[in-house]
N, C-alpha and C positions, 0 to 999 in steps of 0.2 A: 362719343359723347354719351354720358349717362342719362338715364330717364329723368332724374332730378334737374340735369341742365336742360333738357328739352322742355320741362314745365316752367322754367324761369321766364320772367318777363323781359323783354327787349330793353337795354339800358338807354336807348335812344327815345323810343316812342311808347314803351310800356306794353305793347301787343304780345300775346302768348303764341300767335299763329306763325308757324315756320314751315319752310319747304326744303326738303333734301334734293339737291340738284345732282343728278348722276350722269355719267358718261358711260354710254354702252361700249363694251370692247369689241374691237373689230374681229378678233379671232373667235371668240365664243358670244354670239349675239345674245345669249340668255344670261350673260354675266354683265355687271356694271361695276364702276368704281365711283366712290363718292367724289364730287367736285367741290360742294359747299353746302352748308346749311345757312339759309338767309331768312331774314324776317320778311313776311309777306307785306307788311304795311310800309316799312322804311327802306328796306334792302340791306339792313345792317347784317354783316357776315359774321356768324357765331363761330363757325369752324370751317376751315378750308381743308379739303383732302389732298391739296397739292402739297409736295414735300418742300420744305423750306430749306435752303442751303445758305 
């Protein structure tokens, strides 16, 4: 996600507050993978780190 995308308002509630949810990797505790970027206010998912098939 680009910086411009992070600064956009949520299409559902208009909030600009977002949280990046990460999953700590079991093999390397210092590394994490992105799970999702979600709106703090309504929970709208902007980007999911899970691969879609």
